C-alpha positions as CSV (number, residue, x, y, z in Angstrom):
1,M,-4.4,-68.7,37.1
2,E,-6.1,-72.1,36.7
3,S,-7.2,-73.4,40.0
4,F,-8.7,-76.5,41.5
5,I,-12.6,-77.1,41.3
6,K,-14.2,-75.7,44.5
7,D,-15.7,-78.1,47.1
8,T,-14.6,-81.1,45.1
9,T,-10.8,-80.8,45.1
10,P,-8.1,-80.3,47.7
11,S,-6.7,-76.9,48.6
12,L,-3.2,-76.1,47.7
13,Y,-0.1,-75.4,49.7
14,L,3.3,-74.5,48.1
15,Y,6.3,-75.2,50.1
16,D,10.0,-74.6,49.7
17,V,13.2,-73.8,51.6
18,T,16.3,-71.5,51.3
19,S,19.4,-70.6,53.3
20,S,20.8,-67.3,54.4
21,Y,24.5,-67.2,55.3
22,F,26.2,-65.3,58.2
23,E,29.4,-63.4,58.4
24,G,29.7,-64.0,62.1
25,E,29.8,-67.3,64.2
26,K,27.8,-66.7,67.3
27,N,24.2,-67.0,66.1
28,E,22.5,-69.9,68.1
29,L,20.9,-71.3,64.9
30,A,23.9,-70.9,62.5
31,Q,25.4,-74.2,61.4
32,F,27.5,-75.5,58.4
33,G,25.2,-77.0,55.8
34,Y,24.2,-77.0,52.0
35,N,24.6,-73.4,51.1
36,R,22.3,-72.3,48.2
37,D,24.1,-68.9,48.1
38,G,27.3,-70.5,47.0
39,K,29.2,-69.1,50.1
40,K,31.6,-71.7,51.1
41,G,32.9,-71.7,54.6
42,K,29.9,-69.7,55.8
43,R,27.5,-70.8,58.7
44,Q,23.9,-70.4,57.8
45,I,20.3,-70.8,58.7
46,V,17.5,-72.7,56.8
47,V,14.3,-70.9,56.1
48,G,11.1,-72.6,55.1
49,L,8.1,-70.7,53.5
50,L,4.5,-72.0,53.2
51,C,2.4,-70.3,50.7
52,N,-1.1,-70.8,49.2
53,E,-1.6,-71.4,45.6
54,L,-1.4,-67.7,44.8
55,G,2.1,-67.6,46.3
56,E,0.9,-65.6,49.3
57,A,3.0,-66.2,52.4
58,L,1.1,-68.1,55.0
59,A,3.9,-69.2,57.4
60,T,7.5,-69.1,57.8
61,E,9.8,-71.3,60.0
62,V,13.5,-71.1,60.7
63,F,15.7,-74.1,61.2
64,E,19.3,-74.8,62.1
65,G,21.7,-74.4,59.1
66,N,22.5,-78.2,58.9
67,T,18.8,-79.2,58.6
68,Q,18.2,-81.2,55.4
69,D,15.2,-80.1,53.3
70,P,13.0,-83.3,53.8
71,K,13.2,-83.0,57.6
72,T,11.5,-79.6,57.5
73,V,8.4,-81.1,55.9
74,A,6.8,-82.8,58.9
75,S,6.3,-79.5,60.9
76,Q,4.6,-78.0,57.8
77,I,2.2,-81.0,57.5
78,K,1.3,-80.5,61.2
79,K,0.9,-76.8,60.7
80,I,-1.6,-77.2,57.9
81,A,-3.6,-79.8,59.8
82,D,-3.7,-78.1,63.2
83,R,-3.3,-74.2,62.6
84,F,-5.0,-73.9,59.2
85,G,-7.5,-76.7,59.7
86,G,-6.7,-78.3,56.4
87,K,-8.6,-81.3,55.5
88,E,-8.6,-81.9,51.8
89,V,-5.1,-80.5,51.1
90,T,-2.6,-80.9,48.4
91,F,1.0,-80.5,49.3
92,V,3.4,-79.3,46.5
93,G,7.1,-79.6,47.0
94,D,10.2,-80.3,44.8
95,R,12.0,-83.5,44.3
96,G,14.6,-82.7,47.0
97,M,11.9,-82.0,49.5
98,I,9.3,-84.7,49.2
99,K,10.7,-88.2,49.3
100,S,9.4,-91.6,50.3
101,K,9.1,-90.8,54.0
102,Q,7.5,-87.5,53.5
103,I,5.0,-88.9,51.1
104,Q,4.0,-91.4,53.7
105,D,3.5,-88.7,56.2
106,I,1.5,-86.7,53.8
107,L,-0.8,-89.7,53.1
108,D,-1.1,-90.6,56.7
109,H,-2.7,-87.1,57.4
110,G,-5.1,-87.8,54.6
111,F,-3.4,-85.2,52.4
112,H,-2.3,-85.3,48.8
113,Y,1.0,-84.5,47.1
114,I,2.5,-83.2,43.9
115,T,6.3,-83.6,43.5
116,A,8.9,-84.5,40.9
117,I,11.2,-87.6,40.8
118,T,14.9,-87.7,40.2
119,K,16.8,-88.7,37.1
120,P,17.8,-92.1,38.5
121,Q,14.1,-92.8,39.4
122,I,13.2,-91.9,35.9
123,E,15.8,-94.2,34.5
124,G,14.5,-96.9,36.8
125,L,10.9,-96.6,35.4
126,I,12.3,-96.7,31.8
127,K,14.3,-100.0,32.7
128,Q,11.2,-101.4,34.2
129,G,9.2,-100.6,30.9
130,N,6.7,-98.2,32.7
131,I,8.0,-95.3,30.6
132,Q,8.9,-95.2,26.9
133,M,11.1,-92.5,25.7
134,S,8.5,-91.6,22.9
135,L,6.2,-90.3,25.6
136,F,8.5,-87.4,26.1
137,D,7.9,-86.3,22.5
138,Q,4.4,-85.4,23.5
139,E,3.5,-81.9,24.7
140,L,2.3,-83.5,28.1
141,A,2.1,-87.3,28.5
142,E,0.7,-89.3,31.6
143,I,0.9,-92.9,32.7
144,T,-0.6,-94.6,35.9
145,I,1.2,-97.3,37.7
146,D,-0.7,-100.2,39.2
147,N,-0.7,-98.6,42.7
148,G,-2.7,-95.6,41.4
149,V,0.2,-93.0,41.2
150,R,0.2,-90.8,38.3
151,Y,3.2,-89.7,36.5
152,I,3.1,-86.5,34.2
153,L,6.0,-86.6,31.7
154,R,7.3,-83.6,29.7
155,R,10.4,-82.5,27.8
156,N,11.3,-78.8,28.2
157,P,13.0,-77.9,24.8
158,I,14.4,-74.7,26.1
159,R,16.1,-76.5,29.0
160,A,17.3,-79.3,26.6
161,Q,19.0,-76.6,24.5
162,E,20.6,-75.0,27.5
163,M,21.9,-78.3,28.5
164,K,23.4,-78.9,25.1
165,K,25.1,-75.6,25.1
166,S,26.4,-76.2,28.6
167,R,27.9,-79.6,27.5
168,A,29.6,-77.9,24.5
169,D,31.0,-75.0,26.6
170,K,32.5,-77.6,29.0
171,L,34.1,-79.6,26.1
172,K,35.5,-76.3,24.8
173,Y,36.9,-75.5,28.1
174,L,38.5,-79.0,28.5
175,N,40.1,-78.7,25.1
176,E,41.6,-75.2,25.9
177,K,43.2,-76.8,29.2
178,L,44.3,-79.7,27.2
179,A,46.1,-77.5,24.6
180,K,47.9,-75.6,27.4
181,K,48.9,-79.0,28.9
182,N,50.2,-80.4,25.7
183,A,52.2,-77.1,25.1
184,Y,53.7,-77.5,28.6
185,L,54.6,-81.1,27.9
186,K,56.2,-80.1,24.6
187,D,58.5,-77.4,26.3
188,H,59.3,-79.6,29.4
189,D,60.8,-83.0,28.5
190,R,61.1,-84.0,32.1
191,A,57.3,-83.3,32.8
192,N,55.4,-86.5,33.7
193,V,52.8,-87.2,31.0
194,E,50.8,-89.8,33.2
195,V,50.5,-86.9,35.8
196,A,49.2,-84.4,33.1
197,K,46.8,-87.1,31.7
198,K,45.5,-87.7,35.3
199,Q,44.7,-84.0,35.7
200,I,42.8,-83.8,32.6
201,E,40.8,-86.9,33.6
202,T,40.0,-85.4,36.9
203,L,38.8,-82.2,35.3
204,A,36.5,-84.1,32.8
205,K,35.1,-86.1,35.7
206,K,34.5,-82.9,37.7
207,M,32.6,-81.4,34.9
208,K,30.7,-84.7,34.5
209,L,31.8,-85.3,30.9
210,N,31.4,-89.1,31.3
211,W,31.2,-89.6,27.6
212,V,34.7,-88.3,27.0
213,T,37.8,-90.5,26.7
214,I,41.3,-89.3,27.3
215,H,44.2,-90.9,25.2
216,C,48.0,-90.4,25.4
217,S,50.6,-91.2,22.6
218,D,54.1,-89.8,22.2
219,R,53.7,-87.3,24.9
220,L,50.5,-85.9,23.3
221,I,47.3,-86.0,25.1
222,S,44.0,-86.1,23.1
223,V,40.4,-86.2,23.9
224,G,37.9,-88.6,22.3
225,E,34.2,-89.1,22.5
226,D,32.2,-92.4,23.1
227,H,29.2,-92.0,21.0
228,I,27.0,-94.5,22.8
229,M,27.8,-93.0,26.1
230,Y,27.1,-89.5,24.7
231,L,23.7,-90.6,23.4
232,E,22.9,-92.1,26.9
233,S,23.9,-88.9,28.5
234,V,21.8,-86.6,26.4
235,K,18.7,-88.8,26.1
236,L,17.0,-87.2,29.2
237,D,18.0,-83.5,28.4
238,G,15.1,-81.3,29.5
239,C,13.0,-84.3,30.7
240,Y,11.2,-84.2,33.9
241,V,8.5,-86.3,35.5
242,L,6.0,-85.2,38.2
243,K,4.3,-87.6,40.6
244,T,1.0,-87.4,42.4
245,D,-1.7,-89.4,44.2
246,L,-4.5,-87.2,42.8
247,T,-7.0,-88.8,40.6
248,E,-8.2,-87.4,37.4
249,K,-11.4,-86.4,39.1
250,H,-9.5,-84.0,41.4
251,A,-7.1,-82.7,38.7
252,T,-6.1,-83.0,34.9
253,K,-2.6,-83.6,34.1
254,E,-2.5,-80.0,32.9
255,T,-3.5,-78.7,36.3
256,I,-0.9,-80.9,38.1
257,H,1.8,-79.6,35.8
258,N,0.8,-75.9,36.4
259,R,0.4,-76.4,40.1
260,Y,4.1,-77.7,40.3
261,K,5.4,-74.8,38.2
262,D,3.7,-72.6,40.8
263,L,6.7,-73.3,43.2
264,A,8.3,-70.5,41.2
265,L,6.2,-68.3,43.2
266,V,8.0,-69.4,46.4
267,E,11.4,-68.9,44.8
268,T,10.3,-65.4,43.9
269,A,9.6,-64.8,47.4
270,F,13.1,-65.9,48.6
271,R,14.7,-63.9,45.7
272,T,12.8,-60.8,46.6
273,S,13.5,-61.1,50.3
274,K,17.2,-61.3,49.6
275,T,17.7,-58.7,46.9
276,F,14.9,-56.1,47.4
277,H,15.0,-53.6,50.4
278,L,13.8,-56.3,52.7
279,E,17.3,-57.4,54.0
280,L,16.9,-61.0,55.0
281,R,20.6,-60.8,55.1
282,P,22.8,-59.7,56.8
283,I,21.5,-60.9,60.0
284,Y,23.0,-59.1,63.1
285,V,21.2,-60.8,65.9
286,R,22.4,-63.8,67.7
287,L,19.5,-65.5,69.8
288,A,17.4,-68.0,68.1
289,S,14.1,-66.1,69.0
290,R,15.4,-62.9,67.6
291,T,16.6,-64.6,64.5
292,R,13.2,-66.1,64.0
293,G,11.6,-62.7,64.7
294,H,13.9,-61.1,62.1
295,V,12.8,-63.6,59.4
296,F,9.1,-63.2,60.4
297,V,9.3,-59.5,60.1
298,V,10.9,-59.9,56.5
299,M,8.2,-62.2,55.3
300,L,5.6,-59.7,56.6
301,A,7.3,-57.1,54.5
302,Y,7.3,-59.5,51.5
303,S,3.5,-59.7,51.9
304,I,3.3,-55.9,51.6
305,V,5.4,-56.0,48.5
306,Q,3.1,-58.6,46.9
307,K,0.0,-56.3,47.6
308,L,1.8,-53.3,46.2
309,R,2.7,-55.3,43.1
310,T,-0.8,-56.2,42.6
311,Y,-2.1,-52.5,43.3
312,W,0.5,-50.9,40.9
313,E,0.3,-53.5,38.1
314,S,-1.8,-51.1,35.9
315,L,1.0,-48.4,36.2
316,N,3.5,-50.6,34.5
317,I,6.0,-49.8,37.4
318,T,8.0,-52.0,39.7
319,V,7.5,-52.0,43.4
320,E,11.0,-50.8,43.9
321,E,10.5,-48.0,41.5
322,G,7.2,-47.1,43.1
323,I,8.8,-46.9,46.7
324,A,11.7,-44.7,45.1
325,Q,9.0,-42.3,44.1
326,L,7.3,-42.3,47.4
327,S,10.7,-41.6,49.1
328,T,10.6,-38.1,47.4
329,L,7.5,-37.1,49.3
330,C,8.6,-34.7,52.2
331,S,7.1,-32.5,54.9
332,S,8.1,-29.1,56.4
333,I,7.9,-28.3,60.0
334,V,5.8,-25.2,60.6
335,S,6.5,-23.6,63.9
336,L,4.8,-20.4,65.2
337,P,5.4,-18.3,68.4
338,Q,3.3,-19.7,71.2
339,E,1.7,-22.4,68.9
340,V,1.9,-26.0,68.6
341,S,4.4,-26.8,65.8
342,Y,3.2,-29.4,63.0
343,Q,4.5,-30.9,59.8
344,K,2.9,-29.7,56.6
345,I,2.9,-32.5,54.0
346,A,3.9,-31.2,50.5
347,Q,1.6,-31.4,47.5
348,P,2.2,-34.9,46.0
349,T,3.1,-35.2,42.4
350,D,0.7,-36.8,40.0
351,T,2.6,-40.1,40.0
352,I,2.7,-40.2,43.8
353,Q,-0.9,-39.4,43.9
354,S,-1.6,-42.4,41.6
355,L,0.5,-44.7,43.6
356,L,-1.2,-43.8,47.0
357,K,-4.7,-44.0,45.4
358,L,-4.2,-47.5,43.9
359,A,-2.7,-48.6,47.4
360,Q,-5.8,-47.1,49.1
361,V,-3.8,-44.7,51.2
362,E,-5.0,-41.2,52.1
363,L,-2.5,-38.7,53.2
364,P,-3.5,-36.1,56.0
365,E,-2.8,-32.5,55.3
366,V,-0.7,-32.2,58.4
367,L,1.1,-34.3,61.0
368,P,1.8,-33.4,64.6
369,S,5.4,-32.7,65.3
370,R,6.4,-34.2,68.6
371,Q,10.2,-34.0,68.0
372,A,10.5,-37.7,68.2
373,I,14.0,-39.2,68.0
374,V,14.3,-41.2,64.9
375,A,17.2,-43.9,65.0
376,T,18.7,-44.8,61.7
377,K,21.2,-47.6,61.5
378,R,24.3,-45.1,61.7
379,K,22.8,-43.3,64.8
380,L,21.6,-46.6,66.4
381,Q,25.4,-47.8,66.2
382,S,26.7,-44.6,67.8
383,R,24.1,-44.7,70.5
384,R,25.1,-48.4,71.4
385,K,28.7,-47.4,71.7
386,K,27.9,-44.8,74.2
């Protein structure tokens, strides 16, 4: 991975947030808010994760479920300044995270930032003449505004193609609904045409097909296209603009672009913590302190997953597959008359030996057997009932 030049450029911190929903209603931090899991009607918590430039988790923080993303940034800036002793620091966050107020807070602490701007902001720069559409035809373009802020421009052709396909799929769906509506109007003479037209217009608006026009003639509804509006809608497909106060001495435009793309490492951390064996959700605790403790343990576990992924990379095996292999390792209890019993570990397979060696783990031949009570989830629930 390309990194900043040592001793002359800022250190890098990646930051992003996610949410985790609840089935229950009694958690002290659970509130209704913007749910990234698509679970409507569910309370949630907001989890922030601060990582270094390699995507290694440094700190996590839990907020109430109705906390907006930008409001979580101030505590991260303070954390970097006080706990990590950051002096020359670059803070990387997405367009929904770092806004004007957050940028000012970052600058006030003597830090730097890398973020992206929204589509309306891009359109504003185009109207002001600061950005020409021809710049998006370059592999990676750059402009500098009078106040020293640098903007890095790029069009992602893959994303542009995805948006084109999505737009075509939406139009196809609208036409299918329109055909059903026209068939209904044909079979039902008393059906209100204006009501049917309004329903189609509402659907088109919901799917953001603002370049579509709806016409009605002789109880037949049809869809037209405004070509000028269509061209206006597609002109920024796949386009994005990054914003930073870093000078060219600190980082090239390629470095800034790569560092912003590194935010995907934080997204990987969230995705792993929710879908792997780490079980960020469901959350069964209610107190705020225990909720924060639960999230903290999950992120510690993710740090172990990261290490194992690095150790086992040469084996072309996923961490999940490696843990599944290790789960087959077993031991036998050896008990002799008038002797202390012990556990004899079975001879590991070649694959398990490779996994343990790369993870720098040495297994003892025997383990003491103390007849300890191991509480699984199922056993723990039955003991609580008692």
